[in-house]
Every structure is written in structure tokens, then in C-alpha cells.
N, CA, C and O atoms as a CHARMM CRD file, in Angstrom:
* protein
*
  260
    1    1 MET  N     -1.67300 -13.52600  26.13800 PROA 1      0.00000
    2    1 MET  CA    -3.06800 -13.43700  25.79700 PROA 1      0.00000
    3    1 MET  C     -3.59000 -14.85200  25.56900 PROA 1      0.00000
    4    1 MET  O     -2.90300 -15.69300  24.98900 PROA 1      0.00000
    5    2 SER  N     -4.78000 -15.09500  26.02100 PROA 2      0.00000
    6    2 SER  CA    -5.38900 -16.40600  25.85600 PROA 2      0.00000
    7    2 SER  C     -6.73300 -16.23900  25.16000 PROA 2      0.00000
    8    2 SER  O     -7.53100 -15.37400  25.52100 PROA 2      0.00000
    9    3 VAL  N     -6.97000 -17.07800  24.15900 PROA 3      0.00000
   10    3 VAL  CA    -8.21000 -17.01300  23.39400 PROA 3      0.00000
   11    3 VAL  C     -8.80400 -18.41300  23.33800 PROA 3      0.00000
   12    3 VAL  O     -8.10800 -19.37500  23.01300 PROA 3      0.00000
   13    4 GLU  N    -10.06600 -18.52500  23.64800 PROA 4      0.00000
   14    4 GLU  CA   -10.75700 -19.80800  23.55100 PROA 4      0.00000
   15    4 GLU  C    -11.26100 -19.98500  22.12200 PROA 4      0.00000
   16    4 GLU  O    -11.94700 -19.11200  21.59000 PROA 4      0.00000
   17    5 LEU  N    -10.92400 -21.11000  21.50500 PROA 5      0.00000
   18    5 LEU  CA   -11.33600 -21.39400  20.13300 PROA 5      0.00000
   19    5 LEU  C    -12.07100 -22.72100  20.08300 PROA 5      0.00000
   20    5 LEU  O    -11.76800 -23.64900  20.83300 PROA 5      0.00000
   21    6 THR  N    -13.03400 -22.79000  19.19300 PROA 6      0.00000
   22    6 THR  CA   -13.66500 -24.08200  18.93900 PROA 6      0.00000
   23    6 THR  C    -12.72300 -24.88800  18.05400 PROA 6      0.00000
   24    6 THR  O    -11.78800 -24.33400  17.47600 PROA 6      0.00000
   25    7 ASP  N    -12.96100 -26.17900  17.94600 PROA 7      0.00000
   26    7 ASP  CA   -12.13400 -27.01300  17.06800 PROA 7      0.00000
   27    7 ASP  C    -12.20000 -26.51500  15.63300 PROA 7      0.00000
   28    7 ASP  O    -11.19300 -26.52000  14.92600 PROA 7      0.00000
   29    8 GLN  N    -13.37500 -26.08600  15.20100 PROA 8      0.00000
   30    8 GLN  CA   -13.53600 -25.59300  13.82800 PROA 8      0.00000
   31    8 GLN  C    -12.73700 -24.30600  13.61800 PROA 8      0.00000
   32    8 GLN  O    -12.09200 -24.14800  12.58100 PROA 8      0.00000
   33    9 GLN  N    -12.76900 -23.39100  14.57800 PROA 9      0.00000
   34    9 GLN  CA   -12.00300 -22.15600  14.46500 PROA 9      0.00000
   35    9 GLN  C    -10.50700 -22.45000  14.42000 PROA 9      0.00000
   36    9 GLN  O     -9.77200 -21.84000  13.64300 PROA 9      0.00000
   37   10 ARG  N    -10.06300 -23.37700  15.24800 PROA 10     0.00000
   38   10 ARG  CA    -8.64300 -23.75500  15.27500 PROA 10     0.00000
   39   10 ARG  C     -8.22200 -24.33000  13.92200 PROA 10     0.00000
   40   10 ARG  O     -7.15300 -23.99300  13.41300 PROA 10     0.00000
   41   11 GLU  N     -9.05100 -25.19000  13.33900 PROA 11     0.00000
   42   11 GLU  CA    -8.73800 -25.77600  12.03100 PROA 11     0.00000
   43   11 GLU  C     -8.67200 -24.70300  10.94600 PROA 11     0.00000
   44   11 GLU  O     -7.82000 -24.76900  10.06000 PROA 11     0.00000
   45   12 ILE  N     -9.56300 -23.71900  11.01000 PROA 12     0.00000
   46   12 ILE  CA    -9.53900 -22.62000  10.03900 PROA 12     0.00000
   47   12 ILE  C     -8.22800 -21.85200  10.15500 PROA 12     0.00000
   48   12 ILE  O     -7.59900 -21.53900   9.14400 PROA 12     0.00000
   49   13 LEU  N     -7.81900 -21.55200  11.37300 PROA 13     0.00000
   50   13 LEU  CA    -6.55700 -20.83600  11.57500 PROA 13     0.00000
   51   13 LEU  C     -5.36100 -21.65600  11.10400 PROA 13     0.00000
   52   13 LEU  O     -4.45200 -21.11600  10.47200 PROA 13     0.00000
   53   14 LEU  N     -5.35100 -22.94300  11.40200 PROA 14     0.00000
   54   14 LEU  CA    -4.24500 -23.79800  10.96900 PROA 14     0.00000
   55   14 LEU  C     -4.18300 -23.88900   9.44900 PROA 14     0.00000
   56   14 LEU  O     -3.09700 -23.88200   8.87000 PROA 14     0.00000
   57   15 LYS  N     -5.33800 -23.97200   8.80300 PROA 15     0.00000
   58   15 LYS  CA    -5.36900 -24.01100   7.33800 PROA 15     0.00000
   59   15 LYS  C     -4.81300 -22.70600   6.76900 PROA 15     0.00000
   60   15 LYS  O     -4.04700 -22.72200   5.80600 PROA 15     0.00000
   61   16 GLY  N     -5.19700 -21.58800   7.36100 PROA 16     0.00000
   62   16 GLY  CA    -4.67000 -20.29600   6.92100 PROA 16     0.00000
   63   16 GLY  C     -3.16500 -20.20600   7.09600 PROA 16     0.00000
   64   16 GLY  O     -2.46700 -19.67400   6.23300 PROA 16     0.00000
   65   17 LEU  N     -2.66400 -20.72200   8.20400 PROA 17     0.00000
   66   17 LEU  CA    -1.22100 -20.70600   8.43600 PROA 17     0.00000
   67   17 LEU  C     -0.48200 -21.57900   7.43000 PROA 17     0.00000
   68   17 LEU  O      0.64700 -21.26500   7.05600 PROA 17     0.00000
   69   18 ARG  N     -1.10100 -22.66800   6.98900 PROA 18     0.00000
   70   18 ARG  CA    -0.47000 -23.50000   5.95000 PROA 18     0.00000
   71   18 ARG  C     -0.33300 -22.70500   4.65300 PROA 18     0.00000
   72   18 ARG  O      0.68600 -22.80300   3.96900 PROA 18     0.00000
   73   19 TYR  N     -1.36100 -21.91600   4.31300 PROA 19     0.00000
   74   19 TYR  CA    -1.28000 -21.08400   3.11400 PROA 19     0.00000
   75   19 TYR  C     -0.20100 -20.01500   3.26200 PROA 19     0.00000
   76   19 TYR  O      0.55500 -19.75500   2.32600 PROA 19     0.00000
   77   20 VAL  N     -0.13300 -19.40400   4.42800 PROA 20     0.00000
   78   20 VAL  CA     0.87900 -18.37700   4.66600 PROA 20     0.00000
   79   20 VAL  C      2.27400 -18.98800   4.56800 PROA 20     0.00000
   80   20 VAL  O      3.16300 -18.40000   3.95200 PROA 20     0.00000
   81   21 ARG  N      2.47400 -20.16600   5.17100 PROA 21     0.00000
   82   21 ARG  CA     3.77300 -20.84400   5.10800 PROA 21     0.00000
   83   21 ARG  C      4.14700 -21.13100   3.65200 PROA 21     0.00000
   84   21 ARG  O      5.28600 -20.90200   3.24300 PROA 21     0.00000
   85   22 SER  N      3.19100 -21.63000   2.87600 PROA 22     0.00000
   86   22 SER  CA     3.45200 -21.92000   1.46400 PROA 22     0.00000
   87   22 SER  C      3.82700 -20.65300   0.71300 PROA 22     0.00000
   88   22 SER  O      4.72800 -20.66500  -0.12600 PROA 22     0.00000
   89   23 SER  N      3.13900 -19.56800   1.01300 PROA 23     0.00000
   90   23 SER  CA     3.43000 -18.29200   0.36200 PROA 23     0.00000
   91   23 SER  C      4.85700 -17.84000   0.65600 PROA 23     0.00000
   92   23 SER  O      5.56900 -17.39400  -0.24400 PROA 23     0.00000
   93   24 VAL  N      5.27000 -17.95600   1.90900 PROA 24     0.00000
   94   24 VAL  CA     6.63500 -17.57100   2.28700 PROA 24     0.00000
   95   24 VAL  C      7.64300 -18.47100   1.58300 PROA 24     0.00000
   96   24 VAL  O      8.66200 -17.99100   1.08500 PROA 24     0.00000
   97   25 MET  N      7.36800 -19.76800   1.53900 PROA 25     0.00000
   98   25 MET  CA     8.29100 -20.71300   0.90700 PROA 25     0.00000
   99   25 MET  C      8.41500 -20.47100  -0.59900 PROA 25     0.00000
  100   25 MET  O      9.46900 -20.72800  -1.18100 PROA 25     0.00000
  101   26 LEU  N      7.34900 -19.98000  -1.23200 PROA 26     0.00000
  102   26 LEU  CA     7.34000 -19.80800  -2.68500 PROA 26     0.00000
  103   26 LEU  C      7.71800 -18.40700  -3.14300 PROA 26     0.00000
  104   26 LEU  O      7.72600 -18.14000  -4.34500 PROA 26     0.00000
  105   27 GLU  N      8.03200 -17.49800  -2.21000 PROA 27     0.00000
  106   27 GLU  CA     8.43200 -16.14800  -2.59700 PROA 27     0.00000
  107   27 GLU  C      9.67300 -16.21600  -3.48700 PROA 27     0.00000
  108   27 GLU  O     10.61200 -16.96600  -3.21800 PROA 27     0.00000
  109   28 ILE  N      9.65100 -15.43100  -4.53100 PROA 28     0.00000
  110   28 ILE  CA    10.77900 -15.39100  -5.46200 PROA 28     0.00000
  111   28 ILE  C     11.54700 -14.09400  -5.22500 PROA 28     0.00000
  112   28 ILE  O     10.97000 -13.00700  -5.26200 PROA 28     0.00000
  113   29 HSD  N     12.83600 -14.21500  -4.98400 PROA 29     0.00000
  114   29 HSD  CA    13.68600 -13.04900  -4.77800 PROA 29     0.00000
  115   29 HSD  C     15.13300 -13.44300  -5.02400 PROA 29     0.00000
  116   29 HSD  O     15.47900 -14.62300  -5.08500 PROA 29     0.00000
  117   30 GLU  N     15.95400 -12.43300  -5.16200 PROA 30     0.00000
  118   30 GLU  CA    17.38100 -12.68100  -5.34000 PROA 30     0.00000
  119   30 GLU  C     17.93700 -13.27900  -4.04800 PROA 30     0.00000
  120   30 GLU  O     17.70600 -12.73900  -2.96700 PROA 30     0.00000
  121   31 PRO  N     18.66000 -14.38000  -4.15200 PROA 31     0.00000
  122   31 PRO  CA    19.20000 -14.99100  -2.93900 PROA 31     0.00000
  123   31 PRO  C     20.24800 -14.09700  -2.27100 PROA 31     0.00000
  124   31 PRO  O     21.14200 -13.56400  -2.92800 PROA 31     0.00000
  125   32 SER  N     20.11900 -13.95000  -0.98700 PROA 32     0.00000
  126   32 SER  CA    21.11000 -13.22300  -0.19700 PROA 32     0.00000
  127   32 SER  C     20.99200 -13.71800   1.24300 PROA 32     0.00000
  128   32 SER  O     19.94000 -14.21100   1.64900 PROA 32     0.00000
  129   33 PRO  N     22.05100 -13.58800   1.99900 PROA 33     0.00000
  130   33 PRO  CA    21.99400 -14.03300   3.39500 PROA 33     0.00000
  131   33 PRO  C     20.89500 -13.30500   4.18600 PROA 33     0.00000
  132   33 PRO  O     20.22400 -13.91100   5.02200 PROA 33     0.00000
  133   34 GLU  N     20.71700 -12.02400   3.92100 PROA 34     0.00000
  134   34 GLU  CA    19.69900 -11.24800   4.63700 PROA 34     0.00000
  135   34 GLU  C     18.29400 -11.74100   4.30900 PROA 34     0.00000
  136   34 GLU  O     17.47400 -11.91400   5.21000 PROA 34     0.00000
  137   35 ARG  N     18.01200 -11.96500   3.04300 PROA 35     0.00000
  138   35 ARG  CA    16.68900 -12.46700   2.63800 PROA 35     0.00000
  139   35 ARG  C     16.44300 -13.85900   3.21800 PROA 35     0.00000
  140   35 ARG  O     15.33500 -14.16400   3.65800 PROA 35     0.00000
  141   36 GLU  N     17.46600 -14.69000   3.21700 PROA 36     0.00000
  142   36 GLU  CA    17.32900 -16.04200   3.76700 PROA 36     0.00000
  143   36 GLU  C     17.04900 -15.98100   5.26800 PROA 36     0.00000
  144   36 GLU  O     16.24300 -16.75400   5.78600 PROA 36     0.00000
  145   37 ARG  N     17.71500 -15.06400   5.95800 PROA 37     0.00000
  146   37 ARG  CA    17.48800 -14.88900   7.39500 PROA 37     0.00000
  147   37 ARG  C     16.05400 -14.42900   7.65800 PROA 37     0.00000
  148   37 ARG  O     15.38700 -14.94200   8.55700 PROA 37     0.00000
  149   38 GLN  N     15.58100 -13.45300   6.86500 PROA 38     0.00000
  150   38 GLN  CA    14.21600 -12.95300   7.02800 PROA 38     0.00000
  151   38 GLN  C     13.19600 -14.06500   6.77700 PROA 38     0.00000
  152   38 GLN  O     12.21500 -14.20000   7.50800 PROA 38     0.00000
  153   39 ARG  N     13.44000 -14.84200   5.75100 PROA 39     0.00000
  154   39 ARG  CA    12.53500 -15.95000   5.42500 PROA 39     0.00000
  155   39 ARG  C     12.50800 -16.97100   6.56700 PROA 39     0.00000
  156   39 ARG  O     11.44100 -17.43800   6.96500 PROA 39     0.00000
  157   40 ALA  N     13.67800 -17.30800   7.08200 PROA 40     0.00000
  158   40 ALA  CA    13.75900 -18.26500   8.18700 PROA 40     0.00000
  159   40 ALA  C     13.03100 -17.73800   9.42000 PROA 40     0.00000
  160   40 ALA  O     12.36400 -18.50200  10.11800 PROA 40     0.00000
  161   41 GLU  N     13.15300 -16.44100   9.69400 PROA 41     0.00000
  162   41 GLU  CA    12.45700 -15.84200  10.83700 PROA 41     0.00000
  163   41 GLU  C     10.94300 -15.93200  10.66200 PROA 41     0.00000
  164   41 GLU  O     10.22500 -16.27300  11.60200 PROA 41     0.00000
  165   42 LYS  N     10.45900 -15.62600   9.46000 PROA 42     0.00000
  166   42 LYS  CA     9.02000 -15.71700   9.19100 PROA 42     0.00000
  167   42 LYS  C      8.52400 -17.14300   9.39900 PROA 42     0.00000
  168   42 LYS  O      7.47900 -17.36200  10.01100 PROA 42     0.00000
  169   43 LEU  N      9.28100 -18.11100   8.88500 PROA 43     0.00000
  170   43 LEU  CA     8.87500 -19.51100   9.02200 PROA 43     0.00000
  171   43 LEU  C      8.89000 -19.95300  10.48400 PROA 43     0.00000
  172   43 LEU  O      8.03200 -20.73000  10.90400 PROA 43     0.00000
  173   44 GLU  N      9.85400 -19.46600  11.25800 PROA 44     0.00000
  174   44 GLU  CA     9.90100 -19.79000  12.68500 PROA 44     0.00000
  175   44 GLU  C      8.69500 -19.20300  13.41200 PROA 44     0.00000
  176   44 GLU  O      8.12500 -19.84900  14.29200 PROA 44     0.00000
  177   45 GLN  N      8.30400 -17.98100  13.04800 PROA 45     0.00000
  178   45 GLN  CA     7.14100 -17.35000  13.67300 PROA 45     0.00000
  179   45 GLN  C      5.86300 -18.11700  13.34000 PROA 45     0.00000
  180   45 GLN  O      5.01100 -18.31900  14.20500 PROA 45     0.00000
  181   46 ILE  N      5.73600 -18.53600  12.09700 PROA 46     0.00000
  182   46 ILE  CA     4.56900 -19.32200  11.68600 PROA 46     0.00000
  183   46 ILE  C      4.54600 -20.64000  12.44400 PROA 46     0.00000
  184   46 ILE  O      3.49900 -21.06100  12.93500 PROA 46     0.00000
  185   47 ASN  N      5.70200 -21.29200  12.54000 PROA 47     0.00000
  186   47 ASN  CA     5.79700 -22.56600  13.25600 PROA 47     0.00000
  187   47 ASN  C      5.41900 -22.39100  14.72900 PROA 47     0.00000
  188   47 ASN  O      4.76600 -23.25900  15.30800 PROA 47     0.00000
  189   48 ALA  N      5.82500 -21.28100  15.33200 PROA 48     0.00000
  190   48 ALA  CA     5.48800 -21.01700  16.73300 PROA 48     0.00000
  191   48 ALA  C      3.97300 -20.86800  16.90400 PROA 48     0.00000
  192   48 ALA  O      3.40800 -21.35300  17.88400 PROA 48     0.00000
  193   49 LEU  N      3.32500 -20.20300  15.96100 PROA 49     0.00000
  194   49 LEU  CA     1.86700 -20.06100  16.02700 PROA 49     0.00000
  195   49 LEU  C      1.17200 -21.41300  15.89500 PROA 49     0.00000
  196   49 LEU  O      0.21000 -21.70100  16.60700 PROA 49     0.00000
  197   50 VAL  N      1.66700 -22.23400  14.97900 PROA 50     0.00000
  198   50 VAL  CA     1.09100 -23.57100  14.80200 PROA 50     0.00000
  199   50 VAL  C      1.24500 -24.36700  16.09600 PROA 50     0.00000
  200   50 VAL  O      0.32000 -25.06500  16.51300 PROA 50     0.00000
  201   51 GLN  N      2.40200 -24.26200  16.72400 PROA 51     0.00000
  202   51 GLN  CA     2.63900 -24.97000  17.98800 PROA 51     0.00000
  203   51 GLN  C      1.66700 -24.51000  19.06700 PROA 51     0.00000
  204   51 GLN  O      1.15500 -25.32300  19.83700 PROA 51     0.00000
  205   52 GLN  N      1.41200 -23.20000  19.12000 PROA 52     0.00000
  206   52 GLN  CA     0.47200 -22.68000  20.11000 PROA 52     0.00000
  207   52 GLN  C     -0.92800 -23.22500  19.87000 PROA 52     0.00000
  208   52 GLN  O     -1.64700 -23.54200  20.81800 PROA 52     0.00000
  209   53 LEU  N     -1.31500 -23.33500  18.61100 PROA 53     0.00000
  210   53 LEU  CA    -2.66300 -23.79300  18.28400 PROA 53     0.00000
  211   53 LEU  C     -2.83100 -25.29800  18.45900 PROA 53     0.00000
  212   53 LEU  O     -3.92000 -25.76800  18.78700 PROA 53     0.00000
  213   54 THR  N     -1.76600 -26.04700  18.24300 PROA 54     0.00000
  214   54 THR  CA    -1.87400 -27.50600  18.32300 PROA 54     0.00000
  215   54 THR  C     -1.34900 -28.06200  19.63900 PROA 54     0.00000
  216   54 THR  O     -1.67400 -29.18600  20.01900 PROA 54     0.00000
  217   55 GLY  N     -0.54000 -27.27200  20.32800 PROA 55     0.00000
  218   55 GLY  CA     0.04000 -27.75200  21.57600 PROA 55     0.00000
  219   55 GLY  C      1.13200 -28.77600  21.35800 PROA 55     0.00000
  220   55 GLY  O      1.47700 -29.52200  22.27500 PROA 55     0.00000
  221   56 SER  N      1.68300 -28.82100  20.14500 PROA 56     0.00000
  222   56 SER  CA     2.74900 -29.78100  19.84700 PROA 56     0.00000
  223   56 SER  C      3.90700 -29.07800  19.17000 PROA 56     0.00000
  224   56 SER  O      3.78600 -27.94800  18.69800 PROA 56     0.00000
  225   57 VAL  N      5.02200 -29.76600  19.13300 PROA 57     0.00000
  226   57 VAL  CA     6.22100 -29.24000  18.48200 PROA 57     0.00000
  227   57 VAL  C      6.30400 -29.82500  17.09300 PROA 57     0.00000
  228   57 VAL  O      6.26400 -31.04200  16.91400 PROA 57     0.00000
  229   58 ARG  N      6.42100 -28.94300  16.10000 PROA 58     0.00000
  230   58 ARG  CA     6.56800 -29.38300  14.71700 PROA 58     0.00000
  231   58 ARG  C      8.00400 -29.16500  14.29000 PROA 58     0.00000
  232   58 ARG  O      8.60600 -28.15400  14.65300 PROA 58     0.00000
  233   59 PRO  N      8.56300 -30.08400  13.53100 PROA 59     0.00000
  234   59 PRO  CA     9.93300 -29.88300  13.05200 PROA 59     0.00000
  235   59 PRO  C      9.99000 -28.70900  12.08900 PROA 59     0.00000
  236   59 PRO  O      9.03900 -28.45400  11.35000 PROA 59     0.00000
  237   60 SER  N     11.09600 -28.00400  12.10200 PROA 60     0.00000
  238   60 SER  CA    11.27800 -26.89900  11.16800 PROA 60     0.00000
  239   60 SER  C     11.39700 -27.44900   9.75900 PROA 60     0.00000
  240   60 SER  O     11.95100 -28.53000   9.56100 PROA 60     0.00000
  241   61 PRO  N     10.87600 -26.70700   8.76200 PROA 61     0.00000
  242   61 PRO  CA    10.98500 -27.18100   7.38200 PROA 61     0.00000
  243   61 PRO  C     12.43800 -27.19300   6.92100 PROA 61     0.00000
  244   61 PRO  O     13.26200 -26.42400   7.41600 PROA 61     0.00000
  245   62 ALA  N     12.73700 -28.05200   5.99300 PROA 62     0.00000
  246   62 ALA  CA    14.08900 -28.14500   5.44000 PROA 62     0.00000
  247   62 ALA  C     14.41900 -26.87100   4.68800 PROA 62     0.00000
  248   62 ALA  O     13.54800 -26.25600   4.07300 PROA 62     0.00000
  249   63 ARG  N     15.66100 -26.48500   4.74000 PROA 63     0.00000
  250   63 ARG  CA    16.09400 -25.29200   4.02000 PROA 63     0.00000
  251   63 ARG  C     16.41900 -25.66900   2.58900 PROA 63     0.00000
  252   63 ARG  O     17.06400 -26.68600   2.33200 PROA 63     0.00000
  253   64 VAL  N     15.96800 -24.84300   1.66400 PROA 64     0.00000
  254   64 VAL  CA    16.22400 -25.06000   0.24500 PROA 64     0.00000
  255   64 VAL  C     17.16600 -23.97700  -0.22600 PROA 64     0.00000
  256   64 VAL  O     16.95900 -22.79600   0.05200 PROA 64     0.00000
  257   65 ARG  N     18.19000 -24.37500  -0.93200 PROA 65     0.00000
  258   65 ARG  CA    19.15600 -23.38200  -1.44000 PROA 65     0.00000
  259   65 ARG  C     19.17400 -23.39600  -2.92600 PROA 65     0.00000
  260   65 ARG  O     19.92000 -22.63500  -3.54200 PROA 65     0.00000
């Protein structure tokens, strides 16, 4: 699917994705391999969306244990 966005619309979406990424990073839960895997998958999906909107590759965030 292809969507034409203005620069302002793209910036709004990127700002929203930053909030979503922060929310995922700050979720509090009991540590487990399954939860860590789910969190990593969510962050990868967010990163993929950011890449689509910016046309660039962003490094994956560091893992915190």
C-alpha cells in the first residue's frame, strides 16, 4: 500500500511513533524470555514503520536487562 503524505503529516506520524516506542520501552512487567521477545518484536515493527516514513535505516535500540 502506498500513501502520499505531506511533510507535516509525516512528522506527526513520526512523533507518534516516538511516543509508542517510549511506551513499549517503559512497560513494566515480570522479566521473562517470552515478554522480552514480544517487546523486541514490537520495537522492530515500530522501527520498520519509521524506516518506511523516513526512507532510512535506523539502528535498533540497545537492549536493557
